[in-house]
C-alpha positions in Angstrom: -53.6 -51.1 13.6 -57.0 -51.7 15.2 -59.1 -49.8 12.7 -62.4 -49.1 14.4 -62.6 -45.5 15.6 -59.4 -44.4 13.8 -59.3 -41.3 11.6 -58.2 -41.1 8.0 -57.7 -38.2 5.5 -57.9 -38.8 1.8 -57.0 -36.0 -0.6 -58.8 -36.1 -3.9 -61.4 -38.4 -2.3 -64.5 -37.2 -4.1 -64.3 -39.8 -6.9 -62.2 -42.6 -8.4 -59.5 -44.2 -6.4 -59.8 -41.8 -3.5 -63.6 -42.5 -3.2 -63.0 -46.2 -3.4 -60.5 -46.0 -0.6 -63.0 -44.0 1.5 -65.7 -46.6 1.0 -63.3 -49.4 2.1 -62.2 -47.5 5.2 -65.7 -46.6 6.3 -66.6 -50.3 6.1 -63.9 -51.0 8.7 -65.3 -48.5 11.1 -62.8 -45.7 10.3 -63.8 -42.1 10.4 -62.9 -40.6 7.0 -62.3 -37.0 5.8 -62.2 -36.5 2.1 -61.1 -33.4 0.2 -61.7 -32.0 -3.2 -61.3 -28.6 -4.9 -65.0 -27.7 -5.2 -67.7 -27.5 -2.5 -70.2 -29.1 -5.0 -68.0 -32.2 -5.6 -67.3 -32.6 -1.9 -70.9 -32.3 -0.9 -72.0 -34.8 -3.5 -69.4 -37.4 -2.4 -70.2 -37.0 1.3 -73.9 -37.5 0.6 -73.1 -40.6 -1.5 -70.8 -42.0 1.3 -73.5 -41.7 3.9 -73.3 -38.1 5.2 -73.1 -39.2 8.8 -70.8 -38.5 11.7 -68.1 -40.7 10.3 -67.6 -38.7 7.1 -66.2 -35.2 6.9 -66.0 -33.2 3.6 -63.3 -30.6 3.1 -62.6 -28.2 0.3 -58.8 -28.1 -0.2 -56.5 -27.5 -3.1 -53.3 -29.5 -2.4 -51.2 -27.1 -4.4 -51.8 -24.6 -1.5 -50.0 -25.4 1.7 -52.5 -23.3 3.8 -55.4 -25.3 2.4 -53.9 -28.5 3.6 -53.0 -27.1 7.0 -56.6 -25.8 7.4 -57.9 -29.2 6.3 -55.9 -31.1 9.0 -56.8 -28.5 11.6 -60.5 -29.1 10.9 -60.0 -32.9 11.1 -58.3 -32.5 14.5 -61.0 -30.1 15.7 -63.7 -32.5 14.7 -62.2 -35.9 15.8 -59.2 -35.0 17.9 -56.7 -37.3 16.1 -55.4 -38.3 12.7 -54.1 -41.9 12.2 -53.8 -42.3 8.4 -53.3 -40.1 5.5 -53.6 -41.0 1.8 -52.1 -38.3 -0.5 -54.2 -39.3 -3.6 -54.9 -36.1 -5.4 -53.4 -36.1 -8.9 -53.7 -35.0 -12.5 -52.4 -36.2 -15.8 -51.9 -34.2 -19.0 -50.3 -36.0 -21.9 -48.5 -34.5 -24.9 -45.1 -34.8 -26.6 -42.6 -32.7 -24.7 -42.1 -30.3 -27.6 -45.9 -29.6 -27.6 -46.4 -29.6 -23.8 -47.7 -26.3 -22.5 -45.8 -24.6 -19.6 -49.1 -24.3 -17.6 -49.8 -28.0 -18.0 -46.3 -28.9 -16.8 -46.6 -26.7 -13.7 -50.1 -27.9 -12.9 -48.8 -31.5 -12.7 -45.8 -30.5 -10.7 -47.9 -28.4 -8.3 -50.6 -31.1 -7.8 -48.8 -34.4 -8.1 -45.5 -33.6 -6.5 -45.9 -30.4 -4.4 -49.3 -31.7 -3.2 -47.9 -34.8 -1.5 -45.3 -32.6 0.3 -48.0 -30.1 1.4 -50.2 -32.9 2.7 -47.4 -34.6 4.6 -46.1 -31.3 6.1 -49.6 -30.4 7.3 -50.2 -33.9 8.9 -46.8 -35.0 10.1 -47.1 -33.8 13.7 -50.5 -35.4 14.2 -49.1 -38.6 12.7 -46.2 -38.5 15.1 -48.7 -38.4 18.0 -50.8 -41.3 16.6 -47.8 -43.3 15.3 -49.9 -43.4 12.2 -49.6 -44.2 8.5 -48.8 -42.0 5.5 -49.4 -43.3 2.0 -49.1 -41.7 -1.5 -50.8 -42.8 -4.7 -48.1 -42.9 -7.3 -48.3 -45.0 -10.5 -46.4 -47.5 -12.5 -45.5 -44.4 -14.5 -43.2 -43.7 -11.5 -40.8 -46.4 -12.8 -41.8 -46.9 -16.4 -41.5 -44.0 -18.9 -43.5 -43.7 -22.1 -44.1 -41.2 -24.9 -46.2 -38.1 -24.3 -45.7 -38.5 -20.5 -42.6 -36.5 -19.7 -44.4 -34.3 -17.2 -46.5 -37.1 -15.7 -43.5 -39.4 -15.5 -41.4 -36.6 -13.9 -44.0 -36.1 -11.1 -44.7 -39.8 -10.4 -40.9 -40.7 -10.4 -40.7 -37.8 -7.9 -43.6 -39.1 -5.8 -41.9 -42.5 -5.5 -38.6 -41.0 -4.5 -40.1 -38.5 -2.1 -42.2 -41.2 -0.4 -39.3 -43.6 0.0 -37.0 -41.0 1.5 -39.8 -39.8 3.8 -40.2 -43.4 4.9 -36.6 -43.4 6.1 -37.0 -40.0 7.8 -40.3 -40.9 9.7 -39.9 -44.5 10.8 -38.0 -43.5 13.9 -41.3 -41.9 15.0 -43.1 -45.3 14.3 -44.8 -43.7 11.3 -45.3 -46.2 8.5 -44.9 -44.8 5.0 -45.9 -46.5 1.7 -46.3 -45.6 -1.9 -48.9 -47.5 -4.0 -48.1 -47.6 -7.8 -51.1 -48.8 -9.8 -51.3 -49.5 -13.5 -54.6 -49.0 -15.3 -57.5 -48.2 -13.0 -61.2 -47.8 -13.8 -61.4 -44.3 -12.6 -62.2 -40.8 -13.9 -58.5 -40.1 -14.4 -57.6 -38.2 -17.6 -61.3 -37.6 -18.3 -62.2 -41.3 -18.5 -65.9 -42.2 -17.9 -65.8 -45.6 -16.2 -68.0 -48.2 -17.8 -68.1 -51.9 -18.7 -65.2 -51.3 -21.1 -63.0 -50.9 -18.0 -63.9 -54.3 -16.5 -60.3 -55.6 -17.2 -58.8 -52.8 -15.2 -58.0 -52.5 -11.5 -61.1 -51.2 -9.7 -61.1 -48.4 -7.1 -62.3 -50.9 -4.4 -59.3 -53.1 -5.2 -57.0 -50.3 -4.1 -59.3 -49.7 -1.1 -58.8 -53.4 -0.1 -55.1 -53.0 -0.5 -55.1 -50.0 1.8 -57.0 -51.9 4.5 -54.6 -54.8 4.2 -51.7 -52.4 4.8 -53.3 -50.8 7.8 -54.0 -54.2 9.4 -50.5 -55.7 8.7 -48.3 -56.5 11.7 -46.3 -53.3 12.5 -43.0 -55.2 12.3 -43.6 -55.4 8.5 -43.7 -52.5 6.1 -44.4 -52.9 2.3 -42.9 -49.5 1.5 -43.4 -49.6 -2.3 -46.2 -51.6 -4.0 -46.7 -52.1 -7.7 -50.2 -53.3 -8.7 -51.4 -54.0 -12.2 -54.3 -55.6 -14.1 -54.0 -59.3 -14.3 -55.2 -59.6 -17.9 -54.6 -56.3 -19.8 -54.9 -58.4 -23.0 -58.7 -58.5 -22.4 -59.1 -54.8 -23.0 
């Protein structure tokens, strides 16, 4: 994909991994739309990214199909095309299964799993026209289970399965589909405040570089599922 002038949409793009991906794409000359759930967080991120004609801020809750349809419609009205989508928005709430609250379970299912479906359904016709790229941000928790993570594991296992099946459905349209499965990332996930203590972790810009590499790879080759982890977790 020749990146300059292309259009990307990143859900949950106001901070952390989504923001790091947005920065990397903008450096390549891509026009980037980012979404978040509050106007304040969206405005702050857009201003930080440059607040020019190449950045579009959208308020959208991925748990709501209409929000995602409206977001894609605004992107198309603004730029006339959509070439790449990163379904990044996600939450993690951790507790033993016997202590997990019903509302926490449903919040993760609605955001992490229903959200990637809503985003794809909203964008798929535009991606067919552009023969574009759809990516999801899963996790190593999508193949590795651990205590206190039954809800989070369930959603990320689901995201991996959903994305791989969607890849098979959409490749006849020349849409490429990939899920990225990071380990520990220096982000705001789970109320973390990134600092020097996170230097051993994957950085958001590392995921951004990976996304750029995927977009520029020869179209005959599709890395459909990518695990990425810190090189030296023993340094934490």
